[in-house]
N, C-alpha and C positions, 0 to 999 in steps of 0.2 A: 277674810283672814289675811293678815299682813305679816310677811316674814322676809328675811334676807334671801336673795337668790342664792342658789348653789354656786360654789366657786368654779365649776367647770361646765362646759357645754360641748356639743358635738358638731363636727363637720360631717354630714351624711356621706355614705358611699353612693356614688352615682350608679345607676342601674347597669349601664354599659361598663364593660371591663376596662382595665387599663390599656393605654396605647402601648403595644409591644412591638419592638423591632429587633432585628439581629444587630450584633456589634457592627457589622459592615454597613448596615442601613443607617444606624445612628451616626456613623462617621461621615455621612454625606451632608450633614446640616451645617454647611459653611466651611470656611478655611480653617484648617487645624492650627490651634494656638498652643504654645507652651510658654509658661511664664509664672508670674506671681501676683497676688493681690495683697496689699497692705491694708489692714482693717483696724480701726479704732473702736473699742467697745466702751460705752458709757453705762454705768450702773444707774438705772432710773429709780430703783428701790434697792435695799441691801440684797446682796447675792451670796448664797451659801452653797459651796461645793463640799460635799461630805468628805472628811478625812477620818481621823481617829475619833471614836465615840466611847469614852470610858463609861461603864455602866455602874449603876447603884441598884443592886438586885435586878428587877426586871425593867427598870427605868433608865433611860439615857441620862447620864449626869451632865454631860456637856458634849457639844459637837464642834470639833475643830476643823478649820479650813484645810482642804486637801494640800498635802505637803509631800515632796519627794526630796530626800536628802535634807538640806537646810534651806530649801526654797519652796515658795508657795506657787501653785499653778491652777489654772483652769485647763483641764486636759483638752487636747484637740478633739478627742472622741466625744466630749460633751458638746462642743460647738458643732461638730459634724452631725450629731444626733438632732440638734435643734433645726439645722438647715434641711436635713433629710426629711424629717417629719413634716416640715412646712411644704417642701416640694412634693412629697407623696400626697398630701392633702390637696394642694393647689392643682396638681396634674392628674388627680384620680389614679394614683399609682398603687402598687401592692402595699399591704400593711406588713412591713418587714419585721416589726417587733410584736410578736403575738405569744400569749400563753396558750398551748394547744388544748388544754382542758382545765376545768375547775372541779375539784372534788366536793363531794357531799359532806356537809358538816352536821354530824349527828345531833349535837346539843342544840343547834339553832333550827334543826329540821329543814334546812335548805336543800335544794336540789342541785346536784352537780351536773355539769353538762359539757359537751364537747364544743370547742370553739372552731376547730378546723377538722376537715375530713381526713384524719390521720389515725394510725393505729393507737389505740388506747392502752396504756400500761396495765398489766394484770392486776396490780394493787389499787388502781384508780377506782373510786366509788362514784360511779355515774348512775343516775336514776335510770332504770331499765327503759321507761317509756320515752326518755329523752336521748337514749344512746345513739339514735340515728339522726338526731337534729343537730345541725351545725349552726353556729351563731354568726358565721361570716361566709359570704358567698365564696366558693372555691376560686373564682376569678381573681380575688384579691389576696390570696395566699401565695407565698413564694413557692414556685413549683420545684420539683426535684431535678428538672432538666430545663436548660435554656434554649432547647432546639426550636421552640416557637417564638423566641425572642425574650427580651427583658424590658422592664419599664425604664423610664428616663432617670429616676433616682438611682437605680441599680447601675446604670451605665456610668453615672458620675461618681458614685460613692462605693460601688462594689456589689457583687452578687455572690451570696453563699447559698448553694442549692438546698432546697427543702429535703426532708427525709424521703428517700425513694421507697417504692413498694417492695422492690427486691433488695434485701439486706446486703447482697454482694455487689450491688450496682454502685458505681462511683461516677459522679458527674463533676465536671470542671467548674471551678469558681472563677469569678472575674474580679480583678484587683481594683478596677475603677480608675478614674482619671484625676481625682482630687485628693490632695493630702493637706491636712490642717495642723499647723504647729501648736504645741502647748502654749498657752498665754501666761507668761510669768506675772505674778502679782507681788508687789513690794509689801513687806510686813507693815510699813507705815500706812498702807491703804486699808488695812484690816481693822475691824472693831476689836475691842478687848473682851476677853471672857472674864478676867479677874477684876477689872476696874469698874468704874461707875457707868461708863458708856457701853452698854452691851445690848444684844438683841436676843429675843427668846422665841422659841417655837413650841407649840403645845402638842401633847400626845396623851393617849389614854394612860392613866396611872395604874401601876401594878397589873398590867395586861400584856399578854403576848401579841394581841391584836395591834395593828398599826392604824392610827386614827386617819380615816379617809382612805385607807388602803384599797387598791383596786381589786376587790374580790367579788365580782358579780355573782349573782345567784340566778338560777333559772326560775326561782320563785319570786321574781321581782320584775316590775315594769320600769326599773330605774335605768339600767344600762341597755335594756333590750326593749323591743317593741311589744306591746300587748298581744297575746295570742289566745289565752284561755284562762279559766279559773277551775281549780280542783280543790277537793277537801281531802286533807291527808288523814292518816290513821289517828292523829291526835284530835281530829275534829276542827282543825284550823283551815281557813281558806288560804290557798296559795295562788298568787296571781302570776301565772306562768307567762314568761316572755320568750321570744325567739327572734334572733337577728339583732346584732349590735346596732345601736342608734348611729354610730359613726366613729370618727376619730376624735379623741378627747383632747381639748386644749383648755388652759386656765385663763380666767379673766385677770386683768390688771386691777389692783386695788391698793389702798393705803394699808400697809402692814400694821401700823399702830392702831388704827381703828378696828381692824380685824381681830387683833389680840384683845382689845378692850371688850369686844363683843363676847369672846369666849370666856373672859374673866367674869363678865357681868351676868351671864346666863346661868342661873343656879341649876337649871335642869341638866346642864352638862356634868354635874357631879364633880368628882375629883379628877383634875387634869394635872399632868406633869409638865410644867413649863421649864424647858431646859435651855441653857444659854448656847447660842450659836455664833461662831466667829464668822463674820461676813465681810465681803468687799463692800465698803461703805457707799451709800448713795452719793452720786455726783463724781465718783472717781473714774478715771480712764485707764484702760490698759490697751496694749497694741499686740497684734499677732499677725502671722502671715499664712496665706493660703497658696499652695502651689498646684498648678494644673499642667497636665502633660498631654499633648496631642488631642486637645479638646476642641470639637467643632465650635465655631464662633457663636452660633445661635444657642447652643447649650451652655456656653460660658456666660452669655447674656442672661440666661435663666438663673444661673448661680448668682450673678450680680444682683438680679432682681430679688432673689430670696434674701440677700443681705440687706437690701434697702427696698422693702416691699410696699411702698406707698406712703401717703402723708401721715396716716395715723396708726398703721400696723407696727407694733413693736413685739419683739420676741420675749419668751420667758425661758429660764433655764435654772437648773440646780434644784436644791432641796427646799421645801416649804413654799412651793408655788401657790398652793391653796390658801396660804395665809398672807399673800401680798409680797412675798420675797421673789427675787429672780427676774424682775423686769429689766430688760437691757435694750440698748439701741446700738446697732452696728452702723458704722460710717466708713465708707470706702475712702481711703486716703490716696490710693494710687494703684494703677495696673500697669505692669511691665510685660512686654512680649519679648521672648528670646528670639534672636535671629537664627537662621538655619545654621550659620557658623557659630557654634556655641562659644568660641573664643572671642567673639565680638561683643561690644557693649549692648545690653538690651535696649529696646525701644520703649520710652516712656509714653504711654498712651494719653490721648486727650480725653480725660475722664468725663468732662461735661458733654462732649460730643457723644460718648457712649450712652450717657444718661438720656440725652435727647433722642437718640436712636431707639432706645428701649421704650421711652414714653410714646413715640410715634407708633411702635409696634402694638402697644397696648390699646391704641385707639381703634384697632382693627378687629376687636372682639366680635362684633356683629356683622362683619364684612365677609362676603364669600371669598374674598381674596386675602383672607388672613394669612399672615406670614410671620416669620420671626418667632418670638416666644408666645405670641397670641395663639398660635396653632396648638400649643401644648396645654393651654389653660382654658378654663371655663368660668365666665363671670360669676355664676351662682356659688361656685366653690370659694372664690375670692371674697364674695360678699359674706359668706359664713365665717371665713377666717377673720375678716375685718370686724365683724360683729363681736367676736370673742376677744380678739387681740387688739382691739381699739384702745389707744392710750391717750390720755389727756391728764395734765398735771393736777387739775381739780377733780379728784375722784368723786363721782356722784353716788356710787353704790358701794356698800360693804357686802362681801360675799362670805357666807359661812355654811358649813354642812348643816343639814337638818338636825334639830335638837333630838337627843335620845329620849325615849319614852313618849307617851301620848301620841303614838302614831309615827314617830320619827324612827331613827335607827336605834333599836333598843340596846342600850349599853349598860345602864345601871338600874334597871327595874328590879324590884324585889319580886319573889315568887307570887305572893298574894296579889300584888298590884298587876303583875303580868296576867294572872288568871282572870282578874276582873276585866282588864283591858281586852283580852282575847274574847271573853264572853260578850262584851259590848260590841266588839267588832263583828262577831258572828251574827248578832242580831241586826246590825246595820247593813251588813252585806246581804243577808237573807231578804230584808225589806227591799233593798235596792234591786236585787235580782227579780223579785216578784213584780216590782214596779215596771220593769222592762220585759216581763214575760220570758225570762231566760231560765231554761231548765237543763238539768244534767242529761247527758245521753246514757246509753246502756253501760258505758265505761266510766261513768261518773265524771265526765268532762263537760264543762260549759264553754262552748266556743264563743269567742268574742270578736266582733268587728271593731276596727279602729274607732269608728264614731261612737260605738257603744262603750268602749273602754274609756273614752274621754268623759262621757256622761257619768259613768260609774265612779270614776276617780273624782270628778267634780262634786258629786253627791256625798262622797266619803271624806271630803277635805277636812271637816271638823274633827273627825276621829282618827283619820290616817292621812295626814297631809303629804307625807313622803311616800306616796304610792306610785304615781305616774310622774315621771320626770318632766314631761312636757307641761302637764297641768300644774305641777308644783312651781315651775318657772313662771308660767303665765300668771299665777296668782301671787307672785312675790312682789316686792317693792321695785322690781326692775321697771325702768321707765317705759310707758306704753309707746309703741311705735319706734322703739329704739333700733330695731333692725333696719328700718328705712333710713334712719339718721346715720347709721354706721355702714352704709353701703360703700364698697371699695372705690377709692379714688387714688390715682397715682400722682 
């Protein structure tokens, strides 16, 4: 079976927890530097930052670029989010942006579950047998107190304590050392919504659901690792997963080819293609990053995150799944402030800094690793490189699995759904008998990872979008592509 690969993939969480240090310990990694970085950003594909979105009933009519007053901007917070997410993945840090739990959806018979080990609100609908299962290791959640230290991303960008067990407890936040200016965008650099040259983004028509929205279910092996199989009260098999596959990043692709796929696939049914005002491909904008009393080695890590290798390019904004938002950051200059702030700042030798960082990255496998190499791990960078690999001639088009026929059921009619569910039950029953898998006294069929892969492979024809890993491996994604896209600086 041949199909487009899914538009995102995961950087796995490393088994060992994040490297944590106190503020005082982080401060020892080199001479403290205060100054600024001038960065130029190039739009490799159209970039859309959401502003006003006039609605037509339940559908977005158009999406305008973010505007404050009479000027257009890419907020500094958006740029900071991109850099922080990259550093958290590259350095095995905390997952600072998490939804604590997902509610059960009655109509879809999905199972709600807890993501983190925190207090569940009274009105949350969490499946009873999953109420004690958390989908992310506690080591990767932001703690309520920093007394055991913070991760490197929190030192750079700030730390906001997690929810404490004691409601009356108050823990101190950390402001961070890095501030990023908003990047002003000239109106002449933006596409038109009213004219002939416009861009479009697809969404589900007449639906409150968001196409591709991140709403994982415990009854899926898509976002989570396979754990077991259950039969619910409706007689449907539920493929229960536990433990997030990792941190999600989107592939780069040609946005025009992606939209063409969504238009041509009749199984998608009715989609709403709304116009989006974008920073046009090939346009440049400039912004500044300010750092204060930042240890030199951690500053080098920030510079590396801006320019992370030969082929890694970042994605930002809205519509990343459809090819929008690919950007390239290019450092134009770094200035260090002298101790006497009334003196002229020192303009650094940028090429010398790049050379120094490159030499540090050669020490990955050395016992004497120093500089930024001590914070990174090659497999994490290989995973990031695999997903964020950019080349002008896009070889793959990435789309979400088609609805119906085993994909994500969006537009199936009741009679078609009943027939499909009946066929699926027969297929699953046959497959379980094939591998001699039986329910225990609680009605649960425990599954090993190797068994899950065999089951998902056997069910590909009727339910291709069952197991994320199997789906990607059976897609048109080039064989051996992970080896081709290994990290190089």
